[in-house]
N, C-alpha and C positions, 0 to 999 in steps of 0.2 A: 187746347184742353187744359187742365190746372196741372202745377208739379211744384214741388217746393225748390227754393232756391241753392239751400245747402243739405246737403245729407247730415243725418243726425247721428252723432257717436252716443251708444249707449253708455252707462255707467261701467267704471272701470273694472275690468276684474272678468267679465265672465257677461252672457246674456244674449248675446247678437250671434244667431248661426250664420257659418260660411256664406257667402252670395247672394243674400239679400238685402238690397242696395238701402238705405235708409233714408228715402224720401218718397214723399209721394207725387205721385204720377199717373194722370189719368188718359192709359191710352186708346180707349173708345168712351163712348156713351155707357154709363153702367144701367142694366146689365149689358154686357158684351156679345159677339155671337155665340161664343164659344158657351160662357153661361148662361144664354138663353138654350143654345143645343141642350144641356144637361140637364137643365130645370124641367123642359119635356119630356126626358129621361125621367125623371123625379117623379114629377108627375103619373107617370104611367106604374112606375116601379114601388113607390113610396105609399103609405098610407097616408089620406089626405090630415089624417089628426097631427100629424108630424109636420110642424109648420116650419117658415124660415123668417128669420127678419128683416135679411137683406136676400136679392135674389141673385146674388155671386158668388160663384165656389171659388174656394182657395186651394192653391198650388203648393204655395210656401208659407211661411210664417216665421220670423225675427226680429228682435226687439220693439221696436213699436210699429212695425208695418206685419199686415197681410197681403201677401200677393197673391191675386187673382188666377184663372185660367189663360184669361185676357191678355194678361201682363199689365195690368193696374196695379197700382200699387197705393194700399189704405190707410191710414193713420189709424190706428187700432185704438182705442179708447173705451176699451170693453173689454178684454184680455180674456175672452168667453166663458163672460159672465165667471170674473176673477178667478181663474183656474190657471192661465199664465202668467203666474206673479213676477216668477225669476225668467220670464221669455219663453215665448213658443216653443223653441229650439235651442234651448240654453246646452253649451256642450260639454258642461259635467254633468248633466241628466243623459244628453242623448248617448254620451259616453258610457256613464252606468248601463244603460240599459244594453246598449250595444254587449256588453261584457256580460251581462246576464244573460241574454237571449242567444248568447253562443253554450253558456253554462247549462241549463236548461228553462223552460218556459212556464212549467206546471208540474207538480207532483202532487198538492193540496196539503197544508199545512195540518189537517187534522187527521190528514194520515200519515204521510213522511215529512217532519217538518223540516226548517230551512231558519241557515244564522241570520236572513233578512228582515225576517218578519218581528224573530227577537229583538234585532239591532233597532228597527221603526219604534217598538213598543217602548227599549228604554230612552229613545229620544223624547219621545211624547211625553213620558213619566216626569222626564228630567226639565222641559220647556214648559209645560203646561201649567197654571197659575199654582201653586203650593206647594209647600215641603214636606207635607205629610207624605205615608206608602200611598202607592199607586200600582194598578194596573190599566193597561190595556188591552183590547179587544179590534181586530181589525175585520173591515167591510169592503164593500166597494161603491157603494153609494152617499149620499148626506140623507138620505131618504133612509137608504137602511141602517143607518147610525143610528139616528133618532129612534129609530121604534127599537131598534137595538138596549137603546138605555133609557126608553119606557119600560121595557121587560125589565132592565136589571132595577128598577126604581121598585119595580112592581115585586119582584121577585126576594129583595131585601127590605120591604118595609110590611109588606104581607096586605097591600091596599090597592085599591086599582083606580081610582081616580084621578086625572092629570089635567093641569090648567096649563090651556095656552094664553096668549093674547090679542087684543084687536088688532088687524093690519098684518098677522104673523104670516110666515110662508116656513113649512117644515116637510113637503117634500109632493109626492104625487103617487104613493101607495095605498090602499086604503085606508091606515090607521092616520098615515101623515096630511092625508086630503081632510082628513076629519080633523086636525090640529091645526090646517092654514085656512086663513081668513077668506081670500079673496074665491068668489063664484068662477067668475070665468077669466082665464080656461080652463082653470086647473079642478072644478068639483061640480060643472054643472053637469048633468045625467049620469053621474057616475054612481051615487046611491045604493043603497044606504050603504054610511058609513059608520066603524066603528063604535061603537058606546063609551062612554065614561071620561069626556073630551070635554071639558069646560071651559069658557073666553072670560075674560077680563080686562079691564078697560088697561091703556099703554098710556106711559106719559109722552105727548107728543107735542110739546113745546109751541109749534107752531100752529097746533090745533085746542089745545085743552085750556084755553082762558090764562097762561101764564103760570100755572100750578109749580110751584119748585119741586123737587125728584119724591122729595119726603110726603110731601102731601099726597101727589098723585101716587104713591104706594100706598096710602093707608085708605085711598077711594076703592083699589085694585084688591086690597089685602081684607077690606068689610064685605065686597062683594063674595069675595071667595069664602070669606069665612060663614057669609048667610045662605051664598049656593051649592057650596060644596062641604065645607066644613073640614078643618084639619084633620081630625080623627079617621078622614075617608081617604085621604090626598096622599098618595105617591109621587107627584113629583110636581113641580111646575118649572114647565119648558121655555124661556125665553131666550132671544136673540139680543144679546148686548147691543149690538145697532141694528135693527130691522134690513132684512136686503131688500128682497120684491115687494114689498109692503111700501119701502118710498124711503131708505137710507135714513129710517127716521132715528134719531139719537136721546134716546130717554134722558130728562133731564136729572142732573151732579143727583145721585144719590136716590136715584130711583132702584138701579139692581143691588143698592146694598142694601136696604130697607127690607128688598124679597128675600135678598140672602139670611137676615138677622134671624126674619119670623119661621125663615124654612128652618134654619139650627134651633129656634125654639119650640117647633112643633114635631121634630122629627120626619121633617119633607124633604126631600132630596130635591137641593137646586141644581136644575139643570142649563148648561149655558148652550147655545146652539152655535156653534161660530165658526159652521159652515162658510159663510161668504166671509166672515172678518179675519179668519185667522189667520195665519204665518204671513206676517208682518204689511199685511195690507193694510192695516189703522194707524204702520207706525211702529207699532208694539207686537209681542209675539202673535199676542191674543185683546181683542179689544178688552175684555176681564181686566187687563192688565193696569189699565188707565185710569182705573176708579178701583186698584185693589181686590178688587172682588174675586173671593176664592171657591169657585162653584164645587158641588161635589162631586159631578159628572162634566166633562165638554164633551161638547160632539164636534169633530171635524171634517174633511173633505176637501174637495177643490181646488186650493191652492197648495195642498200638501204636498203631490207628486209631481208637479211641474207639465202636467195634464195630462197623467194616465191615472186609471179609474183606481182610486184608494178612499178610504173612509174611516175613521177612525172612533171608539167612543174609550176617553180614559176618565180616573176617576179615581176615588179612594178604595186602598182594595178591598174592606170589609165590602162593600157596596157591589166593588167589581165580582168580589170572590162567590157573590150572593146565589147567582144562579147553577144550579148541578151542572156536573161535567157534559159536555155533550149539546149544552141549552141554549149554548151561542157558538156562532161559525158558519159555515156557507162554503158550496165548493169553490169558488172563486176569492172569498176572504184573503187578502193580506195576500194578492198575487207576489208570486218573485221579481217581476220585470217591476209591477209596481211599487215593491218595496224598497228598490237600486233606485229607484227615479227618484223617491221621497228622501232617500237619504243622501241624495244627491241635491236632491232642491234645499233639504235644512243646510248642507252645506254651502251652498253660492249664499242664501239668506246671510248667513254668519259671515265668510269670507268677501263677500262683494258690498256688505255694507247698507243690506236692504233696509233693515228697520228706519235708517235714517234716511233713507233716498226716498224711502215712503214719505217721513214729513217733509224731504224738501219739494215731491211731487203736490201734495197737499196745499204747502203753503202755494206755490204759483196757481193750482186752479183756483182754491178759494180768494187771492190777488184780485183774480180775472173775473171770476162769477163773483164776488162780491161788488166789483165795477158795474155789471150787468145789473143787478139788483138794484144800484142806486139812479140807472138810468131809464132803465124799463118797468115801467110799475105792471107789466104780467108775471116779472119776476118777483113771487112774492117771498121766496126761503132758500139761505145756500147754508148746506148742510154736510156734516159728514166729521172724519178724521181721517188724519193720512190720505191715502193713494185712494178714499172712498168717500168720492165726493157726491153730490145731487144738488138741482135745483127746481124749486117745485114751483110751475106753472099756472096760474091762475088770471080769473078775469079782472081785467085793470083795477086796483086801490078795492079791492075784494079778498076773500079767502075762497071763492068760487073756486073749485077747480076747471082748470081748462085742457080736458084729453085730445081734445082734437087739435089745440094749437102746437102741444107738447110733440104728439104725432108727427104735425107737418115740419115744425122744426128737426126731430130725430132724421125724418125723412130726406128734407132739404141739404142734410149735413152731409148724410150718406150718399146723397147723388155727385155732392161734391168731393167724394174719398176719406171722407171720417166716421170710422164706425163707432155710432153712438148708440146706445139704449134707454129704452126707457122703464118704468117701473109705478109700482103705488096701487093704492087699492082704489086708488081712481082713474086711473094711468093717466096721470100730468106730470109725473116724476122724473127728468132726466140726467141720467146716473152716468158717473165717470168714475172707471176701474183699471185706470191703465195699465200695462205691464210694468211696474218698477225698472225695467233695463231701457225705457223711451227715454229719449233726450229731452233735453229742455227745449232744443231745436223744433224738432218733430210735435211734442208737448206745445207750445206756443204756436203752430203754426194749425195745429186744430184746434184751439181756441178762439183762434183770427176769422177760421173758418163759420164757428158756431159766432162771434160776431155778426158777422156781417149774413150770416142767415136769421138771422134777429132782425137786421137792419131791414131786410127785402122783405121781410113775412109783415105785412102791416095789421 
């Protein structure tokens, strides 16, 4: 069975929980007997629509390792889909959660508020782009936050229409399914969907004929103007780097041109930074890279070190537009999740994780860029910071090859490396390692990927 030679060390200062050795180890074939037993129980107890990428059950996780119930240690290049950015058992987060659980687990902020919610809002108002007056509201999931951003935009503008983009993913609720582009597995059979949602073309440098950002924006805005009309439009909602759609990085200038058009026409510019936020791209938020200041910014995933929390942060006059009681929810801004969020933010700052994200990204891009040069099945490598992907195509074409992408991901997982796929065409391999992963583990994971490419004809 495979095993790494040297245990990894996480970035100095934190992120690795106690007792999880930072080395890859395959004690059994995957899945092992205990995981097979649990999968049988899962099949009998859990709805079939709740799928799993890997047939192994986690027992512990820390740093760059997920350990399963059979004692296999897997290199984590997924972070629970960009959630455990500061580590799956970050010591600061664990301590903060422990203390909060001992104090109280819930009162509902709308009934008897508590300081943690206010403190998280203050941090988000400070950290998000722009120096204008801001307000924040807390929720549970990314989809819930996106829905509330749309509610806020509609309340503030008195308009109804919302524009999203090709390849977008915004969630699994009825409204966010309407906003999401991909049919399977997200939308098929679940309609009818919420009305007044329109779609515009995205800047997709690998596939849009080399349009620069401003030209791509002109094309999108022309579609918006003709098919929707600015006077009907409450908000444009865009992922600064698309997540599930394929880690598509718009050409420089695309986001800025959209934001400028929104300002000129009284349209709310909403940045969905659910997957890109909280150091993932090497900045606090992906918008920071281009100096774009959204009117509203939506966050979740990496916000709270693995606990469910999301937020909408934005211009005070917009955030204050809904009537009292119009925003909220029983669990929104749960005190335990708020404690975790404050500890995660502290860890990003204290452990230098913005810089670490850039280091991780440089290492991944160097290795994956070399793969592009020697393997014609790799059409593109893209991303920013520790959010990097490769697009798999048929050799010397741009034709997507989803079957090959799936086979590569499955083969890497069988060797103990967690690799995720994404993309409208299902042909993108995405890499989202925890920022606490060591260079040694990250390099080993990429070595395994190299070997898999070499073994699949």
